[in-house]
C-alpha positions, 0 to 999 in steps of 0.5 A: 475323695473330697473332704465333704460330700455334695449332699452335706454342703450348704451354700447361703448368701446373707442379704438384706438392708444395711444395718440389719445385722448380716455380718453379725449373724454370720459371726454368731453362726461361727461362734455358736457352732464352735468354729470360733472361740470368740465372737468378733465385734464390728466396733473392734474390727475383729469380725471374720467377714469385714476385714478390709481397711475400709470396712474396719474404718467405716464399720460397714460391709463393702465387699462380699466375704465368704466363711464356713462352719461345720455343724452336725456333719455338714459344711455351711458356706456363708456369703455375707453381702453388703447392705448398702445399695452403693455395693449392690453390683457385687451382690448379684454374682453371690446370689448367682452361686448360692443355693439359698438366701438368708434374707435378713430383716430388722425387727424394728424397721421391717422391709426396707428399700434394699430388702425389697431389691434383693428379694426381687433379684433372688426371686428373679434368679429362682433362689430359695429364701429363708427369712431372718427377723433379727434384732428382736431384743431392741425396744419396740421390736415385734415379731408379729408386726414384722411378719405382717409387714413382710407378708404384705410387702414381699409377694411370692411364695407363702411366708410361714414361721418355723420358729416363734420368739420367746419373750420380747425386746429386752426379754427376748431369750430363745425361740420355739422350734416348730418342727421338733416342738421344743424350746431353744434358750440361751446364748450362742453355743450354750443354748439348751433345748427344753420343753415349751413354756406353758404360757406359749404351748397354745400358740406354738401348737397353732403355729405348728398347724399353720406350718403343717397345712402350708407344707402339706399343700405343697406335696400330694402324698403329704396332703393325703397323709395329713388329711388321713392321719391329721398330723405329720412326723417331724421327719416328714415335716422337715423333708417336705419343708426342705423340698418346698423351700427348694422349689420356691414354694415356701419362705420359712421365717426364724427369729434371732438376736445375732448380737447376743447369739440368741436363736443362732444355734437353733438357726444352725440346726435348721440350716443343716436340716432344711436348707437345700444342698447343691444336689438339690439345686440341680443342673446348671445350664451352660452353653458353648462359647458364643451362641453355641448349643446348650450344655448341661452340667450336674454337681456330681463327681464323675462329670468334667470339672467346671467352675465359676468365679464369683469374686476376685480379691487382692490380698497384699501378701498372697496377691490375686485370689479368685473365689469360685463355686464348683459346678460339676466334677471335682477340683484338684489342687494344682490341676490344669483348667482353662479359662473359657473367656481367654482360652488360656491354660491355668492351674488351680494353685493354692486351692483352699476353703475360704474363711474370711481373709484366711485361706485354709488349704484343701486338696480337693473341692467337691461339686457344689462346694465353694473355695478359692484359687490364687495366682490366676492372672486375668481371671476375673469375676464372672469367668468360667473355668473348665477341664476336659475337651468340651468348652462350656460357658455359664453366664453371670446375671447382668450387673447394674450399671454405675449411675454416679459419675465423676471425672478422675484426675491424677494429682501428679505425673507419677500418679498418672503413670500408675493410675491405669494399672491401679484402676484395672486391678480394682475393677477386677476386685469390684465389679460395681464400678467402671471407668473409661476415657470420654472421647468427646471431653477427654476426661477419665470417667469413673462410674460407681453406684453412688458417692460412697462407692466412689469414695471407697474406690478412691480410698483404695487407690490411695491406700493400696496403690499409693495413687492420689486423685482429685475428683470433679463433676464430669462435663455434660455431653451436650449436642448441637443442632439447627432449627431452620433449613438453608442452602449454601455454597462452599468452594475451596480454590487454591493455586500454588504454582503447580497443581491447584485445588478445586472443589465447589459444592452447594448443599441444602441443610435441614433439621431432623426430628430428635434422635435421627442423628445424620443423613446425607443425600446425594441429588447430583444430576449429571456430572456436576460433582464426579461421583468419585468425589461425593464421598469426600464431600460427605466426609468434609460435612461430617468433619464440620459437624464434629464441632458446632458453632455455638459451643463446640459440641457435636452437631446432630439431627440434620439432613445434608443434601448435595444438589449441585456443584462443579469440578476441575479436570486437573485441580479437583481431588478428594481433599478439595472437595472434602474441604468444600464440604466442610466449608459449606457446612460451617457456613450452614451452621452459622446461618441456620439458627443453632440450638443446644441439646442436653441429655435426658435420663429416665430416673426410677426412685424407690422410696418409703411412702413418708418421704415420696412427697419430698422426693417428687418435690426435689425431682421437679426442682431439677426440671424433672417431669414426673412420668408416674408411680407405682406401689412396689410393696407395703410402704414403698413407692417407685417414682418414674421421671425424665430429668436433664442429666445436668440436674442429676450429676450429684443425685446419689449424694443428694437422695441419700441425704434427703432420705437418710439412705432409705431411698435408691434409684436407677437411671438410664439415657432416654433422649436429647432435648433442647436446652431452655434459652436462659440456660443455653446463653450460660452454657455457651459462655462457659464453653467459650471461656473454657476454650479461651483458657486452653 
């Protein structure tokens, strides 16, 4: 039997804006519950969850990390997630496997851009949420002000305190537990439960009444009892609250100063008491591979084994580690399983609990538990593993697309030989970046969520694989088109002594509206051009369109009509008519007044109110067109704009500098539009110079 029962497991993702204290909170929970005998410090690189070289050097969370502690008979799994928007791609799989989110808010800053973003994603995944107002010992920290800010900004379930702070700022010394109506004072594991201070009894009673009202309203039986008796017992209140949290009807609010360990033991008590277990999460809905029928798996021991991988790590000593959540059945050490994505049989080698960088051997993992396995080659984040005969797939939620692109070049031949393999391994570990070879420009393009993200990837290439690279802005994928209609003649005639080559065509070339691409029309009457040669003419036209006459970019948005021509009974061939089509199209492009087109993207910037004017001014300076704006929460605005791609290549770094990291953005391709005449001349000149130097 598994060491832990499903009902005794809690899986919590710790999320929030950068700097709100998520990693310190995880550390404080481990220390307060006796899982660690010393509280690690970020400045010393000694915390459980920030352990990579890059995290230690920069003193920020870059990758999700898993740890656990035992408290009052329960196993609490914590997934500490990054707070920087550049690493948001890795947060989403963590929310996928967690049964509840601990949303941490800074007691000074309140709701920030990333707070709102993770709240929206958690809500979209029907994730229960417990809100932690942290850093209450700071100067000007205010529990009440932040609570008001949260209620105005985060729209959804009712937000209700289940703790109140004792003291404020430097005098913050404990919390009032409104479920037990007791004070919990002191630091770390030394905190003691005592009676509520006399001066806070009245406010505590009022807050408890508010809590009881909110909980009773979520359950008919509790409502009836509350109306008849005017009170609920602590057990009834806790059970009702746990059900309301699991049903996403209430978001409870707690108070803490994780750095000093104030409120963390009380939080540990509450998480064991009210956080939903995997059993309360209920069944997972999967499907057969492809578009197969729906398959339901429940977190019980007598169902077939299934699990999902939500994080892949590369350990320098152990090798590849896959962190997984058991969906159904029991995971047995060294038991066989199947990777549904590849169909390969694997073995659950090195089955372990996971404590930061350390793996703690486990013979079994219960349904709903989190652990890791080693040496599963080609098993990546988002993969489903299953046992038995029935195949099942659980789909990971869509991941954000990296918006910050750079061109990557190895600095030496030796680096070039190692680069592809290193990038493949890093992309398994970090789902937030992608790379590809641009077919048009030939450049290797790396896409991340921001400049910091790209810097981390290149640092890992150097430190982990000894691969040195240089970065530069990627070339813009311009297009060419025409602005006039022309009719031209193309003839390919060659006599070499034997069989000759003859192809003769007339084509009309006309501009199409933006986004139409290319159309080829056959208007040949009779046998002026034999039917079997017409596909060759189209191929020749397409050959010519691969490189325009202005700057060598592909030609788009044209219609080509083949309306006349002639052939030779002996010398005509597919190749001859292909060449004739190419010659005709090149001539047409010379005559039809070419126009350069540039890609335009839709940009959505989420920004605090106080810098919205600066953001909009910056967008206008990039030849952007503001399309609209909406309030997305108290003090936050979302600005939508159309911006030429050439003007926004460095936007991730520029926006960070402009907003001090408080704004974030997304973008996606919209369309192509004509380049202004003054810019077109410069782009053509630069392209001509580059081609001459090659």
